[in-house]
KEKE-3310 file (N, C-alpha, C; in steps of 0.2 Angstrom, whole numbers, plus 5000, padded with zeros to 4 digits):
npx = (5162:5146:5134:5118:5105:5091:5076:5062:5049:5044:5054:5061:5053:5048:5059:5072:5086:5088:5090:5103:5110:5109:5116:5128:5132:5140:5134:5129:5116:5099:5086:5070:5055:5040:5029:5022:5020:5010:5016:5026:5036:5052:5058:5071:5077:5069:5062:5048:5042:5043:5038:5031:5016:5011:4996:4991:4994:5000:5001:5013:5011:5001:4989:4986:4974:4972:4967:4953:4937:4940:4940:4951:4963:4976:4979:4977:4989:4987:4988:5001:5009:5005:4998:5009:5020:5031:5036:5040:5050:5059:5063:5070:5081:5087:5091:5101:5111:5110:5106:5090:5080:5066:5057:5047:5034:5025:5017:5011:5000:4990:4978:4972:4969:4960:4949:4946:4944:4945:4956:4967:4980:4976:4978:4982:4973:4962:4964:4965:4978:4978:4988:4995:4993:4986:4996:4993:4980:4971:4965:4972:4985:4985:4983:4995:5004:5001:5002:5016:5022:5017:5021:5034:5040:5042:5042:5059:5065:5078:5078:5072:5067:5060:5051:5044:5039:5032:5028:5020:5020:5018:5027:5028:5028:5015:5004:5004:5014:5012:5016:5027:5028:5029:5041:5043:5052:5061:5055:5042:5037:5036:5026:5016:5014:5009:4996:4978:4967:4954:4960:4973:4970:4965:4977:4985:4978:4981:4994:4993:4988:4976:4967:4961:4966:4979:4979:4975:4986:4996:4991:4992:5006:5011:5007:5015:5025:5018:5016:5029:5039:5056:5062:5061:5073:5077:5074:5074:5068:5055:5052:5053:5042:5031:5033:5042:5037:5024:5029:5037:5027:5019:5029:5032:5020:5020:5032:5032:5021:5026:5037:5031:5024:5034:5040:5030:5028:5041:5042:5031:5036:5047:5041:5035:5045:5059:5073:5087:5083:5084:5080:5078:5076:5071:5077:5079:5089:5083:5070:5058:5057:5049:5041:5047:5059:5057:5058:5068:5074:5090:5097:5086:5080:5090:5090:5079:5077:5088:5095:5098:5093:5100:5097:5108:5108:5110:5123:5134:5131:5120:5123:5131:5125:5119:5130:5137:5131:5137:5133:5136:5137:5126:5118:5122:5117:5121:5112:5113:5109:5110:5105:5107:5099:5089:5095:5105:5122:5132:5145:5153:5152:5161:5170:5161:5156:5167:5169:5157:5160:5170:5163:5155:5147:5141:5136:5130:5117:5109:5101:5093:5093:5084:5079:5090:5101:5110:5123:5124:5124:5135:5145:5142:5146:5160:5163:5160:5168:5180:5180)
npy = (5055:5059:5063:5060:5063:5056:5064:5070:5082:5086:5085:5096:5108:5120:5119:5128:5126:5114:5113:5118:5110:5098:5101:5102:5089:5085:5081:5084:5084:5083:5071:5074:5070:5070:5064:5051:5036:5030:5032:5031:5041:5046:5061:5066:5078:5089:5105:5106:5093:5075:5064:5059:5056:5050:5047:5041:5037:5050:5066:5079:5092:5105:5099:5100:5105:5094:5083:5084:5078:5065:5048:5041:5048:5058:5059:5072:5077:5077:5085:5082:5087:5100:5111:5118:5108:5102:5112:5122:5116:5113:5125:5130:5121:5123:5136:5133:5129:5116:5104:5100:5085:5077:5064:5051:5041:5028:5015:5010:5011:5011:5017:5020:5007:5003:5012:5010:4995:4987:4990:4984:4972:4955:4939:4922:4915:4923:4934:4951:4964:4978:4988:4987:4993:4986:4986:4983:4987:4998:5011:5013:5013:5025:5034:5033:5037:5050:5055:5053:5062:5074:5075:5073:5084:5097:5114:5121:5109:5098:5086:5069:5054:5039:5029:5012:5010:4999:4981:4977:4966:4953:4957:4968:4979:4980:4989:4981:4970:4953:4942:4934:4920:4909:4903:4907:4909:4915:4911:4907:4919:4925:4918:4922:4935:4935:4942:4941:4949:4955:4961:4955:4942:4941:4945:4934:4925:4929:4925:4912:4905:4897:4906:4901:4888:4891:4898:4888:4880:4888:4888:4874:4873:4881:4874:4864:4873:4880:4870:4869:4864:4865:4881:4887:4895:4908:4910:4897:4890:4895:4889:4876:4875:4879:4874:4876:4881:4887:4896:4905:4910:4918:4927:4934:4941:4949:4956:4963:4972:4979:4985:4993:5002:5009:5015:5024:5032:5038:5044:5054:5061:5067:5075:5084:5090:5102:5105:5095:5089:5076:5059:5046:5028:5019:5003:4985:4972:4960:4955:4949:4952:4961:4976:4991:4993:4989:4975:4976:4976:4978:4983:4988:4997:5007:5012:5020:5028:5040:5034:5023:5019:5009:4996:4993:4987:4973:4971:4976:4969:4970:4980:4977:4971:4982:4991:4983:4986:4997:5010:5026:5040:5036:5036:5027:5024:5020:5014:5017:5012:5022:5023:5017:5011:5005:4995:5001:5005:5017:5018:5011:5017:5024:5013:5005:5013:5015:5001:5000:5009:5003:4993:4999:5010:5026:5037:5040:5036:5041:5034:5038:5056:5063:5053:5048:5046:5058:5053:5044:5053:5060:5051:5049:5062:5061:5050:5055:5066:5060:5056)
npz = (5029:5026:5039:5046:5058:5065:5069:5079:5077:5089:5097:5096:5095:5106:5114:5116:5115:5108:5093:5092:5100:5093:5082:5087:5088:5077:5066:5049:5044:5047:5048:5048:5055:5045:5042:5052:5061:5075:5091:5107:5114:5122:5128:5134:5137:5136:5140:5144:5143:5146:5141:5125:5118:5103:5097:5085:5068:5059:5049:5051:5048:5040:5029:5011:4998:4990:4996:4997:4998:4997:5002:5008:5017:5025:5042:5054:5066:5084:5100:5101:5091:5085:5073:5061:5064:5059:5050:5059:5067:5057:5053:5064:5065:5052:5054:5063:5056:5049:5037:5031:5029:5024:5034:5030:5034:5026:5021:5034:5046:5058:5062:5050:5046:5056:5054:5041:5037:5026:5019:5024:5025:5024:5031:5028:5036:5037:5046:5049:5047:5054:5055:5043:5028:5013:4999:4986:4983:4973:4978:4990:4985:4978:4988:4995:4986:4984:4997:4999:4990:4995:5009:5008:5001:5008:5014:5014:5015:5008:5004:5005:5015:5012:5021:5024:5012:5004:5006:5021:5036:5048:5057:5068:5081:5090:5100:5116:5113:5109:5102:5101:5105:5097:5087:5071:5061:5046:5034:5038:5043:5030:5025:5033:5030:5018:5008:5007:5002:4992:4980:4980:4980:4967:4960:4963:4955:4943:4942:4940:4951:4962:4973:4985:4986:4988:5000:5008:5007:5013:5026:5029:5028:5038:5050:5056:5061:5071:5080:5085:5077:5069:5064:5047:5037:5026:5007:5002:5012:5011:4999:5002:5011:5003:4990:4976:4963:4967:4977:4970:4961:4970:4975:4963:4961:4972:4972:4960:4963:4973:4967:4957:4964:4971:4961:4956:4968:4970:4958:4959:4969:4963:4953:4961:4968:4970:4958:4961:4973:4984:4985:4995:4999:5013:5015:5011:5005:5001:4992:4996:5010:5023:5030:5039:5033:5018:5007:4992:4975:4973:4961:4953:4962:4964:4951:4951:4963:4972:4981:4995:5012:5024:5035:5049:5061:5064:5059:5046:5034:5025:5017:5006:4994:4988:4986:4977:4965:4960:4956:4950:4961:4968:4984:4998:5013:5029:5042:5059:5076:5090:5102:5117:5127:5118:5111:5103:5099:5103:5107:5099:5087:5079:5074:5068:5058:5050:5046:5038:5028:5022:5016:5007:5010:5009:5017:5033:5045:5060:5073:5088:5089:5097:5106:5113:5127:5137:5139:5128:5117:5120:5116:5103:5098:5100:5092:5079:5078:5076:5063)
capx = (5156:5141:5130:5112:5102:5083:5073:5055:5047:5043:5061:5064:5048:5047:5066:5076:5093:5088:5094:5110:5113:5109:5121:5135:5134:5144:5130:5128:5109:5093:5080:5065:5048:5035:5023:5024:5016:5009:5022:5027:5043:5055:5061:5075:5080:5064:5060:5041:5039:5047:5035:5026:5012:5007:4991:4989:4998:4998:5006:5015:5011:4994:4988:4983:4967:4972:4963:4946:4932:4943:4939:4957:4967:4980:4976:4981:4991:4984:4992:5008:5012:5000:4999:5014:5025:5037:5039:5043:5056:5064:5066:5075:5086:5090:5095:5107:5116:5109:5102:5084:5077:5060:5056:5040:5032:5020:5012:5011:4995:4985:4971:4969:4966:4954:4943:4945:4947:4945:4962:4972:4983:4973:4982:4978:4968:4957:4965:4967:4983:4976:4994:4998:4989:4988:4999:4990:4974:4971:4964:4978:4991:4984:4984:5002:5008:5000:5005:5023:5023:5015:5025:5041:5042:5040:5047:5065:5068:5082:5078:5067:5068:5053:5051:5038:5036:5032:5024:5021:5018:5017:5033:5026:5027:5008:5002:5007:5014:5012:5017:5034:5028:5031:5046:5041:5058:5061:5050:5036:5035:5034:5019:5011:5014:5005:4989:4972:4962:4951:4964:4978:4967:4965:4984:4988:4975:4985:5000:4991:4987:4970:4968:4958:4970:4985:4978:4975:4993:4999:4989:4995:5013:5012:5004:5021:5028:5014:5017:5035:5044:5062:5061:5065:5076:5078:5070:5074:5063:5049:5051:5052:5035:5025:5034:5046:5033:5020:5033:5039:5022:5018:5034:5031:5015:5022:5038:5029:5016:5030:5041:5027:5022:5040:5041:5025:5029:5047:5040:5027:5040:5051:5037:5033:5051:5063:5079:5092:5080:5087:5075:5081:5071:5073:5076:5082:5091:5080:5064:5052:5057:5043:5042:5049:5064:5054:5063:5069:5079:5095:5098:5080:5079:5095:5089:5073:5079:5094:5099:5094:5095:5100:5098:5114:5108:5113:5129:5133:5131:5115:5125:5135:5121:5118:5136:5139:5128:5142:5130:5140:5133:5121:5119:5121:5117:5121:5108:5115:5106:5114:5102:5109:5093:5085:5100:5111:5129:5136:5152:5157:5150:5167:5172:5155:5155:5173:5168:5152:5163:5174:5158:5152:5142:5143:5134:5127:5111:5110:5094:5090:5096:5079:5078:5096:5103:5116:5129:5124:5125:5142:5148:5141:5151:5167:5164:5159:5174:5186:5179)
capy = (5052:5063:5060:5063:5060:5056:5068:5071:5089:5088:5085:5103:5113:5121:5118:5133:5123:5108:5113:5119:5103:5093:5103:5101:5082:5084:5079:5089:5084:5080:5068:5076:5067:5074:5059:5046:5032:5031:5030:5034:5043:5049:5067:5067:5085:5094:5109:5105:5087:5070:5058:5062:5050:5051:5042:5038:5039:5057:5071:5084:5099:5106:5096:5105:5103:5087:5077:5086:5073:5058:5044:5039:5054:5058:5061:5077:5076:5080:5090:5081:5090:5104:5116:5115:5106:5100:5118:5125:5112:5113:5132:5130:5117:5126:5142:5131:5127:5110:5103:5096:5081:5074:5057:5050:5034:5027:5009:5008:5016:5007:5021:5019:5000:5003:5015:5007:4989:4984:4992:4980:4965:4949:4933:4916:4913:4928:4939:4957:4967:4985:4992:4986:4994:4982:4991:4981:4990:5005:5017:5013:5015:5032:5038:5032:5041:5057:5056:5053:5068:5080:5075:5073:5090:5102:5120:5121:5102:5097:5079:5065:5047:5036:5023:5008:5010:4992:4977:4976:4960:4952:4960:4975:4980:4983:4990:4977:4964:4946:4937:4930:4914:4903:4905:4906:4910:4920:4908:4907:4926:4927:4915:4926:4941:4935:4945:4937:4953:4954:4962:4951:4935:4942:4945:4927:4921:4931:4921:4905:4901:4898:4909:4897:4883:4894:4900:4881:4877:4892:4886:4868:4874:4884:4870:4861:4878:4881:4865:4869:4862:4870:4886:4887:4901:4910:4908:4890:4888:4896:4884:4870:4875:4880:4871:4881:4885:4891:4901:4909:4914:4923:4932:4938:4946:4954:4960:4968:4976:4984:4989:4998:5007:5013:5019:5029:5036:5042:5049:5059:5066:5071:5080:5090:5093:5106:5102:5093:5086:5069:5054:5039:5024:5014:4997:4979:4970:4954:4957:4946:4955:4966:4980:4997:4993:4983:4972:4979:4973:4983:4986:4992:5003:5012:5015:5023:5033:5042:5029:5019:5019:5002:4995:4990:4984:4966:4971:4980:4965:4971:4986:4974:4970:4989:4993:4980:4989:5002:5016:5032:5045:5033:5036:5021:5026:5014:5016:5014:5014:5025:5023:5011:5007:5002:4991:5004:5005:5023:5017:5007:5020:5025:5007:5002:5017:5013:4995:5001:5013:4998:4989:5003:5015:5033:5041:5036:5038:5039:5033:5044:5061:5065:5048:5046:5049:5063:5049:5042:5059:5062:5045:5051:5068:5058:5046:5060:5071:5056:5054)
capz = (5027:5029:5044:5048:5063:5065:5075:5079:5078:5096:5101:5094:5096:5113:5117:5112:5114:5104:5087:5093:5103:5088:5077:5091:5088:5072:5060:5044:5041:5051:5045:5052:5053:5042:5042:5056:5064:5082:5095:5113:5114:5127:5127:5140:5139:5134:5146:5145:5144:5146:5136:5120:5115:5097:5098:5079:5063:5057:5046:5056:5045:5037:5022:5006:4996:4986:4999:4998:4995:4996:5008:5012:5018:5031:5049:5057:5073:5090:5103:5101:5085:5082:5068:5056:5069:5055:5048:5065:5069:5052:5053:5070:5063:5047:5057:5067:5051:5047:5031:5033:5024:5027:5035:5028:5035:5022:5022:5041:5049:5062:5062:5043:5046:5060:5051:5034:5038:5020:5016:5027:5023:5027:5030:5025:5041:5038:5051:5047:5050:5054:5054:5037:5022:5007:4994:4980:4982:4969:4982:4994:4981:4976:4994:4997:4981:4985:5003:4998:4987:4999:5015:5006:4998:5013:5013:5017:5015:5003:5002:5009:5016:5012:5025:5024:5005:5002:5010:5029:5038:5055:5061:5070:5089:5090:5107:5120:5108:5112:5096:5100:5108:5093:5082:5064:5056:5040:5029:5041:5043:5024:5024:5037:5027:5011:5009:5004:5001:4985:4975:4980:4977:4959:4958:4963:4950:4937:4942:4939:4957:4965:4980:4990:4987:4991:5007:5012:5007:5018:5033:5030:5029:5044:5055:5060:5065:5077:5084:5087:5072:5068:5059:5041:5035:5019:5002:5002:5017:5008:4994:5005:5014:4998:4984:4972:4959:4971:4980:4965:4959:4975:4975:4957:4962:4977:4969:4955:4966:4977:4962:4953:4969:4973:4955:4956:4973:4968:4952:4961:4973:4959:4950:4966:4971:4966:4956:4966:4979:4985:4987:4997:5002:5018:5011:5013:4998:4999:4990:5000:5016:5024:5036:5039:5027:5014:5002:4985:4971:4973:4954:4951:4966:4962:4945:4952:4968:4972:4985:5000:5019:5025:5043:5051:5068:5064:5056:5039:5028:5020:5012:5000:4988:4985:4984:4971:4959:4957:4952:4952:4964:4973:4991:5002:5020:5034:5048:5065:5082:5094:5109:5121:5130:5113:5108:5099:5101:5101:5109:5094:5081:5074:5071:5064:5052:5046:5042:5033:5023:5018:5012:5001:5013:5007:5022:5039:5048:5067:5076:5086:5093:5102:5111:5116:5133:5136:5138:5121:5113:5120:5113:5096:5097:5100:5086:5073:5078:5074:5056)
cpx = (5150:5136:5124:5109:5094:5081:5065:5054:5047:5049:5064:5059:5047:5054:5071:5084:5093:5092:5101:5114:5114:5115:5128:5137:5140:5141:5129:5120:5105:5088:5074:5058:5043:5028:5025:5019:5015:5015:5022:5034:5045:5058:5065:5077:5075:5062:5053:5038:5044:5045:5030:5022:5008:5002:4989:4994:4996:5003:5007:5016:5003:4994:4985:4976:4967:4968:4955:4942:4935:4942:4946:4961:4971:4977:4980:4983:4987:4989:4999:5012:5007:5002:5004:5021:5032:5040:5043:5050:5061:5067:5071:5081:5090:5094:5101:5112:5115:5104:5096:5081:5071:5060:5049:5039:5026:5015:5013:5007:4990:4978:4968:4966:4960:4948:4941:4948:4948:4952:4968:4974:4978:4977:4978:4973:4962:4958:4968:4973:4982:4982:4997:4993:4991:4990:4997:4984:4974:4970:4970:4984:4991:4985:4991:5006:5007:5003:5013:5025:5022:5020:5032:5044:5039:5045:5053:5069:5072:5082:5073:5070:5062:5054:5044:5035:5037:5028:5026:5018:5017:5021:5031:5025:5020:5005:5006:5008:5015:5012:5023:5034:5030:5036:5044:5047:5056:5055:5043:5033:5033:5027:5014:5010:5010:4998:4984:4966:4959:4956:4970:4976:4967:4972:4987:4985:4979:4991:4999:4989:4979:4970:4966:4963:4977:4984:4978:4982:4997:4998:4992:5003:5015:5011:5010:5024:5024:5015:5024:5041:5050:5060:5065:5067:5077:5073:5069:5069:5056:5047:5049:5044:5030:5026:5037:5041:5028:5023:5035:5033:5019:5023:5034:5026:5017:5027:5036:5025:5021:5034:5037:5025:5028:5041:5037:5026:5035:5045:5036:5031:5044:5047:5036:5039:5055:5069:5084:5089:5082:5081:5079:5075:5074:5072:5081:5083:5087:5073:5058:5052:5052:5045:5044:5054:5062:5059:5063:5074:5084:5096:5092:5080:5084:5094:5083:5074:5086:5099:5095:5097:5094:5101:5104:5114:5111:5119:5128:5132:5126:5117:5128:5131:5120:5124:5139:5136:5133:5139:5133:5135:5127:5123:5117:5122:5116:5118:5110:5111:5111:5111:5103:5104:5088:5090:5105:5117:5133:5143:5156:5155:5156:5169:5167:5155:5161:5172:5162:5155:5167:5169:5154:5147:5145:5141:5132:5121:5111:5103:5095:5091:5091:5078:5084:5097:5109:5123:5130:5126:5133:5147:5148:5146:5158:5168:5164:5165:5180:5185:5185)
cpy = (5056:5059:5064:5059:5061:5060:5069:5079:5091:5087:5092:5108:5114:5121:5122:5131:5117:5108:5114:5113:5098:5094:5101:5093:5081:5082:5085:5090:5081:5077:5069:5073:5072:5070:5053:5042:5033:5028:5033:5035:5047:5056:5069:5074:5090:5098:5108:5098:5081:5064:5061:5055:5052:5045:5038:5040:5046:5061:5076:5091:5099:5103:5102:5102:5097:5082:5079:5080:5066:5054:5042:5046:5054:5061:5067:5075:5079:5085:5088:5084:5095:5109:5113:5114:5105:5107:5122:5122:5113:5120:5133:5127:5120:5132:5140:5128:5120:5109:5098:5092:5078:5067:5055:5042:5033:5021:5006:5013:5012:5011:5020:5012:4999:5006:5013:5000:4985:4985:4988:4974:4960:4943:4927:4913:4918:4934:4945:4960:4975:4990:4992:4987:4989:4986:4989:4985:4997:5011:5018:5016:5023:5036:5038:5037:5048:5059:5057:5060:5074:5080:5075:5080:5096:5108:5119:5114:5101:5090:5075:5058:5044:5029:5019:5009:5003:4988:4977:4969:4959:4956:4967:4975:4984:4983:4985:4970:4958:4941:4933:4923:4908:4906:4903:4906:4914:4917:4908:4914:4928:4924:4919:4933:4941:4937:4941:4942:4952:4955:4957:4944:4935:4942:4938:4923:4923:4927:4914:4901:4902:4900:4905:4891:4885:4896:4893:4879:4881:4889:4879:4868:4876:4879:4867:4867:4880:4876:4864:4866:4867:4875:4885:4894:4902:4908:4901:4887:4889:4891:4878:4869:4875:4876:4877:4885:4890:4897:4907:4914:4919:4929:4937:4943:4951:4959:4965:4973:4982:4988:4995:5004:5012:5017:5025:5034:5041:5047:5055:5064:5070:5076:5086:5093:5098:5102:5100:5090:5079:5065:5048:5035:5020:5007:4991:4975:4963:4956:4955:4948:4960:4970:4987:4998:4987:4981:4975:4975:4979:4987:4990:4998:5009:5015:5020:5029:5035:5038:5026:5020:5012:5000:4991:4987:4978:4966:4975:4976:4967:4977:4983:4974:4977:4992:4990:4982:4994:5008:5022:5037:5042:5034:5029:5023:5021:5017:5013:5016:5017:5027:5017:5007:5004:4998:4994:5004:5011:5022:5014:5011:5021:5019:5004:5006:5016:5006:4996:5005:5008:4994:4993:5009:5022:5038:5037:5040:5036:5039:5033:5049:5063:5060:5046:5050:5054:5059:5046:5047:5061:5057:5047:5057:5065:5055:5050:5064:5067:5054:5057)
cpz = (5030:5034:5045:5054:5063:5071:5073:5080:5085:5100:5101:5097:5104:5117:5113:5111:5110:5098:5088:5096:5098:5083:5080:5090:5082:5065:5055:5042:5047:5047:5049:5050:5051:5042:5046:5059:5072:5086:5102:5114:5120:5124:5133:5142:5138:5140:5148:5146:5144:5141:5132:5118:5109:5096:5091:5074:5060:5053:5051:5053:5042:5030:5017:5003:4991:4989:5000:4994:4994:5003:5012:5011:5024:5037:5052:5064:5078:5093:5104:5096:5082:5077:5063:5060:5065:5053:5053:5067:5063:5052:5058:5068:5057:5049:5061:5062:5048:5041:5034:5028:5028:5029:5035:5029:5031:5023:5029:5045:5052:5062:5055:5043:5050:5057:5044:5034:5031:5016:5019:5024:5027:5026:5028:5030:5041:5043:5047:5051:5050:5053:5047:5031:5016:5001:4987:4978:4979:4974:4987:4991:4980:4982:4996:4993:4983:4992:5003:4995:4992:5005:5014:5005:5003:5012:5017:5017:5008:5000:5006:5009:5017:5015:5024:5017:5002:5006:5017:5030:5045:5059:5063:5078:5089:5097:5112:5116:5111:5107:5096:5103:5104:5088:5075:5059:5050:5035:5032:5041:5036:5022:5027:5034:5020:5012:5004:5003:4994:4980:4975:4978:4969:4957:4958:4957:4943:4936:4941:4945:4959:4972:4986:4991:4990:4998:5011:5012:5012:5025:5034:5031:5035:5050:5059:5064:5071:5082:5087:5083:5071:5063:5053:5039:5028:5014:5001:5007:5015:5003:4997:5008:5008:4992:4980:4967:4962:4974:4975:4962:4964:4975:4969:4958:4967:4975:4964:4958:4970:4972:4959:4958:4971:4967:4955:4962:4972:4963:4954:4965:4968:4955:4955:4968:4967:4963:4961:4972:4979:4988:4988:5000:5007:5015:5013:5006:4996:4998:4994:5007:5017:5030:5034:5033:5023:5009:4995:4982:4970:4966:4952:4955:4965:4956:4946:4957:4968:4977:4990:5007:5021:5032:5044:5058:5069:5061:5049:5033:5023:5015:5006:4994:4984:4982:4978:4965:4956:4954:4955:4955:4968:4980:4994:5009:5025:5040:5054:5071:5087:5101:5112:5124:5125:5109:5103:5103:5100:5103:5104:5087:5076:5071:5066:5058:5048:5042:5037:5027:5019:5014:5007:5004:5011:5013:5028:5042:5055:5070:5084:5091:5098:5107:5115:5123:5132:5135:5131:5116:5114:5116:5105:5094:5096:5093:5079:5073:5075:5066:5052)
residu = (MET:LYS:ALA:SER:THR:PHE:VAL:TYR:PRO:TRP:ASP:VAL:ASN:GLY:ASP:PRO:GLU:ALA:ALA:THR:ARG:ILE:ALA:SER:LEU:GLY:VAL:GLU:GLN:VAL:THR:LEU:ALA:ALA:ALA:TYR:HIS:SER:THR:ARG:ALA:LEU:THR:PRO:ARG:HIS:PRO:ARG:HIS:ARG:ILE:VAL:THR:ALA:GLU:HIS:ALA:SER:VAL:LEU:TYR:PRO:THR:ASP:ASP:ARG:TRP:GLN:GLY:ARG:GLU:LEU:ARG:PRO:TYR:ALA:ALA:GLY:ASP:TRP:ALA:PRO:GLY:ASP:ALA:PHE:GLY:GLU:ALA:ALA:GLY:ALA:LEU:ILE:GLU:ALA:GLY:LEU:GLU:VAL:HIS:THR:TRP:VAL:VAL:LEU:ALA:HIS:ASN:SER:ARG:LEU:GLY:ALA:GLU:HIS:PRO:ASP:THR:SER:VAL:VAL:ASN:ALA:TYR:GLY:ASP:ARG:TYR:PRO:TRP:ALA:PRO:CYS:ILE:ALA:GLN:PRO:ALA:THR:ARG:ALA:TYR:LEU:VAL:ASP:LEU:ALA:ALA:GLU:ALA:ALA:VAL:ARG:PRO:GLY:ALA:ARG:GLY:THR:GLU:LEU:GLU:SER:LEU:GLY:TRP:TYR:GLY:LEU:GLN:HIS:LEU:HIS:ALA:HIS:ASP:LYS:THR:GLY:GLY:VAL:GLY:LEU:GLY:ASP:ALA:GLY:MET:TYR:LEU:MET:ALA:LEU:CYS:PHE:CYS:VAL:VAL:CYS:ARG:GLU:GLY:TYR:GLY:ALA:GLN:GLY:LEU:ASP:ALA:ASP:GLU:LEU:ALA:ALA:ALA:VAL:ARG:ALA:ALA:LEU:GLU:PRO:LEU:TRP:GLN:GLY:ALA:PRO:GLU:ASP:GLU:GLY:TRP:ALA:GLY:VAL:GLU:LYS:LEU:LEU:GLY:PRO:GLY:THR:ALA:ALA:ALA:THR:ARG:ALA:TRP:ARG:ASP:GLU:THR:ALA:ARG:THR:LEU:GLN:GLU:ALA:ALA:VAL:GLY:ALA:VAL:ARG:THR:ALA:ALA:PRO:GLU:GLY:PHE:GLN:ILE:LEU:LEU:HIS:ALA:ASP:PRO:VAL:THR:TYR:HIS:VAL:GLY:ALA:ASN:PRO:GLY:VAL:ASP:PRO:ALA:HIS:ILE:LEU:SER:VAL:ALA:ASP:GLY:VAL:VAL:VAL:PRO:CYS:ALA:GLY:GLY:PRO:GLY:LEU:LEU:THR:PRO:PHE:ALA:GLU:GLN:GLY:ARG:GLU:GLY:ALA:VAL:ILE:ALA:ALA:ASN:PHE:GLY:VAL:VAL:SER:GLY:MET:GLY:GLY:SER:PRO:GLY:THR:LEU:ALA:ALA:ASP:ALA:ALA:ARG:ALA:ARG:GLU:LEU:GLY:ALA:THR:GLU:MET:ARG:LEU:TYR:HIS:ALA:GLY:LEU:ALA:SER:ASP:GLY:ASP:LEU:ALA:ALA:VAL:ARG:VAL:ALA:LEU:ALA:ASP:ARG)
# end
């Protein structure tokens, strides 16, 4: 089962041993960040630094002239990834014998929301989520589609993995996050993810809903949860809180919005890419889920993209709905954390990968070679050697 590990350019650039070290893990591929959100990252083996602070979402390569005159455009990286940081790192990794695919984060950008607040998701209380661009807005969609095409198809890359290509909601570690005091559950989180920007209000109207009445219903449904009522889980919980008809109408609007954006972005990448370029989406098989692995319909997304990268931190169960589609040649990549300090389990990687293979996984992704300790990397080497 083919293995790839996630890597940042700053893990490689300036460290002459990094590419060889990564290749020695036994992976065949590296998924290298080309467009990424703000982060503070550890680099435990780098000869020049130990902490990299990426202050805002940025592209890690020089952009082209498609952005001239446009209000929404990518932000250049600062000193954490100057120049063509992606290209420099990709060259070293390819020279070490590794296949390089781009890692592109799309609808997750706090700086965009801060500088262009009207682009953000607005919840039923009127609060904006600056980290979450509303994917229903035409200008935002155009920005995301062009960013996908440009960031995905970098020189030397043989494929891409598109993350956050869908709705984002409340679930986001934002600065010093203090949002865990009340348990909202799966259903409450869905309600907190519903957007009430101008475009989404019109979208609800097209589904037969009055946006003001819907916002009032969402607030009323959430009130018992704020007061400590038991959490409601699953779609049945959403139907209980909103009523089946209203819940279905909100989901119809959001599902169609996400599907058409995914189709447009994948299409743009295909147009820009050479023949044989692989396009995967980070995805969850439940369409109303939001975040870095946004919800998709498995049958639909496997008819659009070449495959999916599926989070397996909570177990491999999310793989099954994709595997059940039985689409020949589809990539179903099980994504495992291998950083012990971040909840990963490199010591059980061999067993976890075997179970994932039984459930239909065709490849694995390892998060994340640059962040892991030497001990974690040693465990990965053992696990991959036993494949």
